[in-house]
TORLUM-172136 format. One record per residue: x, y, z of N, C-alpha, C, O, CB in turn; residue in three letters. Coordinates in pm, whole numbers, padded with zeros to 5 digits, always signed. Glycine has a CB too. Layout:
N
XYZXYZXYZXYZXYZAla/...
//
This chain:
206
+05544+13716+15277+05483+13686+15408+05588+13620+15497+05649+13522+15456+05357+13595+15393Met/+05609+13672+15619+05714+13616+15703+05671+13485+15767+05554+13448+15768+05753+13716+15810Asn/+05771+13416+15822+05746+13283+15877+05648+13286+15993+05564+13196+16005+05876+13220+15923Thr/+05658+13387+16079+05569+13395+16195+05424+13403+16150+05337+13339+16209+05605+13516+16282Lys/+05398+13482+16046+05260+13497+15998+05212+13367+15935+05095+13330+15951+05249+13612+15898Arg/+05301+13298+15863+05262+13171+15802+05223+13069+15909+05123+12999+15894+05377+13116+15716Ile/+05302+13061+16017+05272+12966+16124+05138+13000+16189+05057+12911+16214+05383+12966+16231Val/+05114+13130+16216+04989+13170+16278+04870+13134+16190+04769+13084+16240+04989+13320+16306Leu/+04881+13160+16060+04772+13127+15968+04751+12976+15961+04637+12929+15948+04801+13183+15829Leu/+04860+12900+15968+04848+12754+15965+04772+12703+16086+04685+12617+16073+04986+12690+15961Thr/+04803+12756+16204+04734+12716+16326+04586+12752+16318+04500+12670+16351+04798+12781+16449Val/+04556+12874+16275+04417+12918+16265+04339+12831+16166+04227+12789+16195+04409+13066+16223Val/+04399+12805+16050+04332+12722+15950+04310+12580+16000+04206+12520+15972+04413+12719+15822Asn/+04407+12527+16076+04391+12392+16131+04273+12387+16228+04197+12290+16229+04521+12347+16202Ala/+04260+12491+16310+04148+12494+16404+04014+12507+16331+03915+12447+16372+04165+12609+16503Leu/+04011+12584+16223+03889+12598+16146+03848+12465+16084+03731+12429+16084+03907+12705+16036Ile/+03947+12392+16030+03919+12262+15970+03866+12165+16075+03769+12093+16051+04046+12205+15904Ile/+03932+12164+16193+03887+12073+16300+03744+12105+16342+03665+12014+16364+03980+12083+16422Cys/+03711+12233+16353+03578+12271+16397+03471+12233+16295+03355+12213+16331+03572+12421+16424Ser/+03511+12223+16167+03416+12183+16065+03394+12032+16064+03293+11984+16013+03463+12229+15929Ser/+03489+11959+16119+03478+11813+16122+03411+11762+16248+03353+11653+16247+03614+11752+16109Leu/+03417+11836+16354+03360+11789+16481+03333+11908+16570+03375+12021+16541+03455+11689+16552Ala/+03263+11881+16677+03239+11985+16776+03369+12020+16845+03430+11934+16908+03133+11942+16877Gln/+03411+12144+16834+03537+12188+16893+03504+12286+17003+03464+12400+16976+03632+12252+16786Leu/+03521+12244+17128+03485+12331+17239+03602+12418+17281+03718+12389+17249+03437+12248+17358Ser/+03570+12524+17351+03672+12613+17410+03634+12628+17556+03546+12707+17590+03679+12753+17336Leu/+03701+12554+17644+03656+12550+17783+03770+12542+17884+03747+12512+18001+03565+12433+17803Asp/+03893+12570+17840+04007+12558+17930+04103+12675+17910+04136+12711+17797+04080+12424+17909Ser/+04147+12733+18023+04243+12843+18019+04343+12821+18132+04306+12775+18240+04171+12983+18032Phe/+04470+12854+18107+04568+12840+18214+04679+12943+18197+04709+12988+18087+04627+12699+18216Ser/+04738+12979+18311+04855+13066+18315+04963+12990+18391+04942+12948+18504+04822+13205+18383Ala/+05078+12973+18328+05185+12891+18384+05315+12970+18395+05338+13064+18320+05206+12766+18300Asn/+05399+12930+18488+05533+12985+18499+05630+12870+18521+05593+12766+18576+05543+13090+18615Val/+05753+12890+18477+05851+12784+18495+05987+12827+18446+06021+12945+18447+05807+12659+18423Gly/+06064+12729+18402+06199+12756+18353+06221+12683+18222+06166+12576+18199+06305+12714+18457Thr/+06303+12743+18136+06334+12684+18007+06481+12706+17977+06537+12811+18010+06244+12743+17896Met/+06542+12608+17914+06682+12623+17871+06689+12723+17757+06607+12719+17665+06742+12487+17828Lys/+06785+12813+17762+06801+12912+17656+06873+12850+17536+06909+12732+17538+06879+13034+17708Thr/+06892+12931+17432+06965+12883+17314+07113+12915+17320+07183+12899+17221+06905+12942+17189Thr/+07162+12960+17435+07304+12987+17448+07384+12857+17449+07334+12752+17489+07332+13067+17575His/+07508+12866+17404+07595+12749+17401+07630+12708+17545+07599+12778+17641+07723+12779+17319Ser/+07697+12593+17554+07740+12543+17684+07873+12605+17727+07932+12562+17826+07752+12391+17680Glu/+07921+12705+17654+08046+12773+17688+08038+12825+17831+07935+12876+17874+08075+12890+17589His/+08148+12811+17906+08148+12852+18046+08112+12999+18065+08063+13038+18171+08283+12825+18108Ser/+08137+13081+17963+08103+13223+17974+07954+13244+17993+07911+13345+18049+08151+13299+17850Ala/+07874+13149+17945+07728+13160+17953+07669+13075+18065+07548+13049+18067+07666+13121+17820Tyr/+07753+13030+18157+07705+12938+18260+07592+12995+18344+07509+12919+18395+07819+12899+18350Ser/+07587+13127+18360+07481+13188+18440+07356+13217+18359+07258+13270+18412+07530+13315+18503Asp/+07358+13183+18231+07245+13220+18143+07193+13100+18065+07138+13116+17956+07288+13330+18047Tyr/+07211+12980+18119+07166+12860+18052+07015+12838+18065+06954+12771+17983+07239+12741+18105Gln/+06955+12896+18170+06812+12880+18193+06748+13017+18216+06812+13109+18268+06785+12787+18315Tyr/+06622+13028+18176+06551+13155+18187+06412+13132+18243+06354+13025+18228+06544+13226+18050Ala/+06359+13235+18309+06220+13234+18356+06127+13228+18235+06149+13298+18135+06190+13360+18445Phe/+06023+13145+18244+05937+13121+18128+05789+13128+18167+05737+13032+18224+05969+12984+18065Tyr/+05721+13239+18139+05576+13245+18157+05504+13199+18030+05558+13212+17920+05531+13389+18195Pro/+05384+13146+18046+05311+13090+17933+05161+13096+17960+05119+13079+18074+05355+12945+17903Glu/+05081+13119+17856+04936+13112+17866+04886+13011+17764+04940+12998+17654+04870+13252+17843Val/+04781+12939+17803+04724+12835+17717+04573+12848+17712+04510+12900+17805+04763+12696+17767Gln/+04515+12802+17603+04370+12786+17594+04343+12663+17510+04425+12625+17426+04301+12913+17533Thr/+04227+12599+17532+04198+12477+17459+04060+12425+17488+03978+12492+17550+04300+12372+17489Gly/+04035+12302+17443+03905+12240+17464+03906+12097+17412+04011+12044+17376+03795+12320+17395Gly/+03787+12037+17409+03776+11898+17364+03790+11889+17214+03764+11985+17141+03642+11839+17408Ser/+03833+11771+17167+03858+11749+17025+03816+11607+16988+03878+11511+17032+04006+11774+16990Leu/+03712+11596+16907+03664+11469+16855+03605+11379+16963+03485+11349+16960+03776+11398+16786Phe/+03687+11335+17057+03647+11238+17158+03683+11290+17297+03772+11375+17308+03713+11101+17132Leu/+03617+11242+17403+03640+11296+17538+03784+11284+17586+03827+11362+17671+03551+11227+17635Pro/+03858+11187+17533+03994+11168+17582+04099+11238+17495+04219+11216+17513+04025+11020+17590Tyr/+04055+11322+17402+04146+11407+17326+04111+11553+17349+03994+11590+17354+04140+11373+17176Phe/+04215+11637+17364+04195+11780+17378+04296+11856+17292+04409+11810+17272+04205+11823+17526Arg/+04254+11971+17243+04345+12058+17168+04389+12173+17257+04316+12213+17348+04278+12110+17038Trp/+04506+12226+17229+04561+12339+17305+04643+12426+17211+04717+12375+17127+04648+12291+17426Thr/+04628+12557+17225+04723+12650+17164+04784+12732+17276+04719+12755+17379+04654+12742+17056Ile/+04907+12778+17258+04972+12850+17368+05072+12952+17314+05118+12944+17200+05043+12752+17462Tyr/+05103+13047+17400+05208+13145+17373+05296+13153+17497+05246+13160+17609+05148+13286+17337Trp/+05429+13151+17476+05523+13164+17586+05636+13258+17548+05652+13293+17431+05579+13027+17625Gly/+05713+13299+17648+05819+13397+17624+05931+13376+17726+05905+13347+17843+05763+13543+17633Tyr/+06055+13391+17681+06167+13392+17774+06270+13496+17729+06280+13529+17611+06233+13251+17785Trp/+06345+13546+17827+06454+13640+17801+06570+13600+17891+06550+13566+18007+06410+13788+17827Ser/+06691+13604+17837+06807+13559+17917+06851+13662+18020+06925+13627+18112+06923+13527+17826Asp/+06808+13788+18009+06839+13889+18109+06979+13948+18101+07021+14017+18194+06820+13832+18242Gly/+07052+13923+17994+07187+13978+17981+07179+14127+17950+07112+14167+17855+07267+13904+17870Ile/+07247+14209+18030+07244+14354+18010+07383+14414+17992+07396+14530+17953+07176+14420+18128Thr/+07489+14335+18019+07626+14384+18007+07711+14281+17934+07680+14162+17939+07687+14417+18146Glu/+07818+14324+17867+07905+14228+17799+07963+14126+17898+07997+14161+18011+08019+14302+17727Pro/+07972+14002+17855+08031+13899+17939+08179+13928+17963+08249+13979+17875+08013+13760+17875Leu/+08225+13895+18082+08361+13928+18123+08462+13827+18070+08536+13764+18145+08370+13935+18276Asn/+08463+13812+17937+08554+13721+17870+08612+13794+17750+08537+13849+17669+08482+13587+17827Val/+08742+13797+17738+08810+13874+17634+08765+13833+17495+08765+13715+17460+08961+13858+17647Met/+08727+13932+17415+08697+13919+17273+08570+13839+17243+08549+13800+17128+08812+13856+17204Asp/+08487+13813+17341+08359+13748+17314+08254+13856+17287+08237+13949+17366+08316+13657+17434Ile/+08184+13842+17175+08074+13933+17142+07950+13884+17214+07910+13769+17198+08050+13941+16987Val/+07889+13970+17293+07776+13932+17377+07645+13977+17315+07627+14093+17278+07790+13991+17518Thr/+07553+13882+17304+07417+13912+17259+07319+13869+17368+07340+13769+17436+07384+13840+17124Tyr/+07213+13945+17382+07103+13907+17470+06989+13856+17383+06953+13918+17284+07057+14028+17559Ser/+06933+13741+17422+06830+13677+17339+06695+13673+17411+06687+13653+17533+06873+13534+17302Arg/+06591+13694+17333+06453+13681+17380+06377+13601+17275+06398+13619+17155+06387+13821+17405Gln/+06288+13514+17320+06214+13429+17226+06066+13426+17259+06027+13406+17374+06271+13287+17227Thr/+05984+13446+17155+05839+13421+17163+05813+13284+17103+05869+13250+16999+05756+13533+17088His/+05729+13205+17168+05698+13070+17121+05547+13059+17103+05470+13085+17196+05750+12962+17219Ile/+05505+13020+16984+05364+12996+16955+05349+12849+16919+05416+12800+16828+05311+13088+16840Leu/+05260+12778+16990+05249+12635+16967+05107+12585+16966+05016+12652+17014+05325+12562+17070Gly/+05089+12466+16911+04960+12396+16910+04987+12249+16933+05085+12194+16883+04884+12419+16774Ala/+04900+12185+17010+04922+12044+17043+04789+11971+17064+04685+12034+17082+05009+12032+17169Arg/+04796+11840+17060+04683+11753+17094+04726+11666+17211+04835+11608+17210+04637+11666+16970Val/+04638+11658+17312+04668+11581+17433+04575+11461+17444+04455+11473+17421+04657+11669+17559Thr/+04631+11347+17478+04556+11223+17500+04558+11190+17648+04664+11194+17710+04615+11106+17415Phe/+04441+11157+17705+04429+11124+17847+04396+10976+17861+04279+10937+17850+04319+11212+17916Phe/+04497+10892+17886+04473+10747+17892+04371+10706+17997+04295+10612+17974+04602+10676+17919Pro/+04367+10774+18112+04277+10734+18220+04130+10748+18181+04045+10685+18243+04305+10817+18344Ala/+04100+10829+18080+03961+10846+18039+03911+10731+17952+03790+10711+17937+03945+10976+17964Lys/+04004+10655+17896+03965+10539+17816+04000+10408+17888+03942+10304+17860+04034+10543+17680Ile/+04095+10415+17982+04136+10298+18061+04141+10341+18208+04246+10383+18256+04277+10241+18013Ala/+04029+10332+18280+04022+10383+18418+04128+10328+18511+04159+10391+18612+03888+10351+18475Pro/+04185+10214+18481+04288+10157+18567+04428+10205+18532+04526+10160+18592+04283+10006+18559Arg/+04439+10296+18437+04570+10352+18406+04626+10418+18531+04556+10498+18593+04561+10454+18288Phe/+04749+10387+18569+04797+10425+18703+04823+10574+18725+04830+10618+18840+04922+10352+18730Pro/+04836+10653+18618+04872+10794+18637+04768+10886+18572+04730+10863+18456+05011+10822+18578Leu/+04721+10988+18644+04622+11082+18587+04689+11192+18505+04680+11310+18538+04539+11145+18700Pro/+04756+11152+18398+04833+11247+18320+04779+11256+18178+04708+11167+18131+04981+11208+18319Val/+04814+11366+18112+04790+11380+17970+04921+11366+17896+05025+11413+17941+04723+11515+17939Gly/+04916+11300+17782+05034+11280+17697+05011+11359+17569+04913+11335+17498+05060+11127+17668Ile/+05099+11453+17539+05072+11539+17425+05186+11541+17324+05300+11508+17353+05044+11678+17473Phe/+05148+11583+17203+05245+11605+17095+05194+11722+17014+05073+11744+17003+05264+11476+17005Ala/+05286+11799+16957+05243+11915+16881+05356+11980+16805+05460+11921+16781+05180+12014+16972Gly/+05331+12105+16769+05421+12184+16686+05439+12320+16749+05344+12376+16803+05368+12197+16541Phe/+05561+12375+16743+05587+12508+16799+05679+12587+16708+05774+12533+16651+05648+12497+16940Ala/+05650+12715+16696+05736+12806+16621+05805+12899+16720+05741+12955+16808+05655+12888+16516His/+05938+12914+16706+06019+12997+16795+06069+13118+16716+06134+13103+16612+06137+12916+16856His/+06040+13237+16766+06086+13359+16701+06179+13430+16798+06135+13481+16900+05966+13452+16658Phe/+06308+13432+16766+06411+13482+16858+06469+13614+16808+06499+13630+16690+06523+13379+16874Thr/+06484+13708+16900+06553+13834+16874+06684+13834+16951+06685+13810+17072+06464+13955+16913Thr/+06793+13862+16882+06924+13871+16946+06967+14018+16944+06981+14079+16838+07030+13780+16873Ala/+06989+14073+17062+07026+14215+17074+07173+14226+17110+07217+14169+17211+06938+14287+17181Arg/+07250+14298+17030+07393+14315+17056+07412+14398+17183+07361+14510+17193+07464+14382+16936Tyr/+07486+14344+17280+07509+14411+17407+07646+14478+17408+07659+14592+17454+07498+14312+17524Val/+07749+14410+17359+07882+14469+17357+07990+14363+17353+07961+14243+17347+07902+14557+17477Gly/+08115+14408+17357+08230+14318+17356+08325+14358+17467+08358+14475+17484+08302+14321+17219Thr/+08369+14258+17544+08467+14285+17649+08606+14272+17589+08641+14167+17536+08449+14187+17770Phe/+08686+14379+17598+08820+14378+17539+08815+14418+17393+08721+14485+17349+08884+14241+17554Gly/+08915+14376+17318+08926+14412+17177+08865+14304+17089+08860+14187+17126+09073+14435+17140Leu/+08820+14345+16973+08766+14249+16877+08817+14289+16739+08744+14350+16662+08608+14244+16882Phe/+08943+14255+16707+09005+14308+16585+08972+14233+16457+09006+14280+16348+09151+14307+16602Pro/+08905+14119+16467+08895+14031+16351+08778+14066+16259+08791+14056+16137+08882+13890+16397Tyr/+08668+14105+16312+08553+14138+16229+08459+14227+16308+08463+14231+16431+08480+14010+16179Ser/+08377+14296+16236+08280+14383+16299+08161+14300+16346+08102+14227+16266+08234+14495+16203Lys/+08125+14307+16472+08012+14227+16520+07881+14270+16455+07863+14386+16418+08000+14238+16673Pro/+07792+14173+16440+07661+14203+16384+07580+14290+16480+07600+14286+16602+07585+14073+16352Arg/+07488+14367+16425+07394+14441+16508+07281+14345+16548+07296+14224+16535+07337+14566+16433Glu/+07172+14399+16595+07059+14315+16634+07015+14230+16514+07021+14276+16399+06941+14403+16686His/+06972+14108+16540+06921+14024+16432+06815+13930+16488+06799+13918+16609+07036+13944+16366Phe/+06742+13866+16399+06635+13774+16440+06660+13637+16379+06725+13624+16275+06496+13829+16396Thr/+06607+13536+16446+06614+13398+16399+06479+13334+16426+06411+13369+16523+06729+13319+16469Glu/+06439+13241+16343+06316+13168+16367+06335+13023+16328+06413+12991+16238+06197+13231+16289Ser/+06264+12936+16396+06273+12795+16366+06147+12725+16412+06069+12778+16491+06397+12733+16432Leu/+06129+12605+16359+06014+12523+16393+06060+12398+16468+06168+12345+16441+05935+12485+16267Asn/+05977+12353+16560+06005+12231+16634+05878+12150+16647+05767+12204+16642+06065+12263+16773Thr/+05893+12021+16665+05784+11940+16718+05810+11924+16866+05923+11944+16913+05774+11799+16644Val/+05708+11888+16940+05723+11876+17085+05643+11759+17136+05548+11713+17072+05679+12004+17155Glu/+05681+11710+17253+05609+11604+17321+05626+11625+17471+05725+11684+17515+05660+11462+17278Ala/+05530+11577+17548+05542+11596+17692+05427+11540+17770+05340+11470+17717+05557+11740+17723Gly/+05426+11572+17899+05326+11526+17993+05272+11643+18073+05345+11739+18100+05383+11418+18086Leu/+05143+11634+18111+05089+11730+18206+04989+11661+18297+04941+11552+18267+05022+11849+18132Asn/+04959+11726+18408+04865+11672+18504+04799+11786+18579+04865+11884+18614+04935+11575+18602Ala/+04668+11775+18603+04591+11874+18677+04544+11814+18809+04502+11699+18815+04471+11925+18594Asp/+04552+11894+18914+04501+11854+19045+04397+11956+19088+04427+12075+19099+04617+11844+19152Val/+04273+11911+19111+04164+12001+19147+04189+12063+19284+04229+11994+19378+04031+11926+19146Ser/+04165+12194+19294+04183+12261+19423+04055+12327+19473+04028+12328+19593+04294+12364+19412Ile/+03975+12383+19381+03852+12451+19421+03763+12470+19300+03793+12549+19211+03883+12587+19489Leu/+03650+12395+19298+03557+12409+19187+03625+12384+19054+03686+12279+19034+03494+12546+19189Gly/+03615+12480+18961+03674+12460+18828+03823+12490+18821+03882+12482+18713+03603+12546+18729Pro/+03884+12524+18933+04026+12562+18931+04116+12443+18965+04089+12367+19057+04052+12677+19030Phe/+04222+12430+18887+04319+12322+18905+04460+12378+18914+04491+12485+18860+04308+12221+18790Asn/+04545+12305+18984+04689+12329+18975+04744+12240+18865+04719+12119+18864+04761+12302+19113Ile/+04818+12299+18774+04869+12222+18661+05022+12213+18666+05091+12311+18691+04825+12287+18528Arg/+05072+12093+18642+05215+12072+18625+05240+12021+18484+05162+11942+18431+05270+11973+18731Gly/+05349+12065+18424+05372+12027+18284+05521+12025+18253+05598+12106+18304+05299+12123+18190Glu/+05560+11932+18169+05696+11926+18117+05686+11896+17968+05611+11807+17928+05782+11818+18191Ile/+05762+11969+17886+05764+11933+17746+05902+11949+17686+05983+12030+17729+05665+12016+17669His/+05925+11867+17585+06055+11856+17518+06040+11903+17374+05944+11868+17306+06108+11709+17523Gln/+06138+11984+17328+06140+12031+17190+06234+11944+17106+06339+11901+17152+06183+12178+17183Phe/+06193+11920+16981+06275+11848+16884+06286+11933+16759+06188+11948+16686+06214+11707+16852Phe/+06405+11990+16731+06419+12084+16620+06403+12017+16484+06438+11901+16466+06553+12152+16626Pro/+06349+12093+16389+06332+12046+16253+06434+12115+16163+06399+12206+16088+06187+12072+16202Leu/+06559+12073+16171+06662+12136+16090+06800+12113+16146+06816+12051+16251+06636+12284+16077Gly/+06901+12164+16075+07040+12145+16113+07118+12271+16146+07230+12260+16195+07108+12076+16005Asp/+07064+12393+16123+07142+12513+16157+07180+12516+16304+07120+12445+16384+07064+12639+16121Pro/+07279+12599+16342+07325+12604+16481+07215+12630+16582+07214+12569+16689+07429+12709+16496Pro/+07120+12720+16551+07015+12747+16649+06927+12624+16669+06878+12600+16779+06928+12866+16604Ile/+06909+12544+16563+06833+12420+16578+06907+12322+16668+06848+12258+16754+06805+12356+16442Asp/+07038+12312+16648+07118+12222+16730+07115+12264+16877+07121+12180+16966+07262+12217+16679Gln/+07106+12396+16901+07101+12446+17039+06975+12403+17111+06970+12404+17234+07113+12597+17042Ala/+06870+12365+17035+06744+12324+17096+06740+12175+17127+06644+12129+17189+06630+12359+17005Leu/+06841+12099+17087+06839+11957+17118+06849+11937+17269+06929+12002+17336+06954+11884+17046Lys/+06767+11847+17320+06766+11821+17463+06706+11933+17544+06729+11939+17665+06905+11796+17509Gly/+06629+12021+17483+06576+12138+17551+06436+12110+17604+06349+12062+17531+06573+12259+17457Arg/+06416+12140+17731+06287+12116+17795+06238+12240+17867+06315+12331+17900+06298+12000+17893Arg/+06108+12242+17890+06047+12344+17974+05975+12274+18089+05910+12172+18069+05948+12434+17892Ala/+05988+12330+18209+05922+12277+18329+05832+12388+18384+05878+12500+18406+06028+12228+18439Tyr/+05704+12356+18407+05608+12462+18442+05508+12414+18547+05477+12295+18557+05534+12511+18317Lys/+05458+12509+18623+05341+12490+18708+05250+12609+18685+05296+12717+18648+05381+12476+18860Val/+05120+12589+18708+05030+12701+18683+04892+12677+18739+04864+12574+18800+05021+12729+18535Gly/+04806+12775+18715+04667+12771+18757+04582+12756+18633+04593+12835+18539+04627+12898+18837Leu/+04495+12654+18632+04409+12626+18516+04263+12640+18554+04222+12604+18665+04437+12486+18461Ala/+04185+12693+18461+04041+12703+18478+03976+12610+18378+03993+12626+18257+03990+12850+18458Leu/+03901+12511+18429+03832+12413+18345+03682+12436+18356+03622+12405+18459+03870+12267+18386Gln/+03620+12489+18252+03477+12523+18255+03390+12401+18229+03267+12412+18228+03446+12631+18152Leu/
//
């Protein structure tokens, strides 16, 4: 069984367990867009591909108490590289990543009305499944044969803030920022250090 399937089953089982322990509602949906740092290195050759457009969809509901909510989400980014980078002997890959995550959000203002900010504070887990597609090599590459397409996957914990502003009935404008913290030492994990996503979107709160 591959890692992606294991993560999906873990999330589903966690939701089933939660629903057996308490009333678990499903009353929130949102579609967000924003930007996310890619997994490319800080090498100057990749300076135009450090950030990518990031769409995301979320769904969730109340959990245990009114000031806690659960959320699951799926997001995707692609670096958009279609031609070899104009740097001699660099092997160019284009990367795309699907992200599946689950989190719990705490709303301080619901338990402390004088809390100065109407924000949610969340923490959770995310699985990243990355596909690297070989694009080409600029110039000669005499030392070794470049790899063909390959995949990488990793797990992260995450933390962040979000806030909703009501605009019309059940519809809200949502702003969100979250930070990934890799669980491991391989190079792709190190590339995720200091990595954030910034998003705005439209949320429906039933």
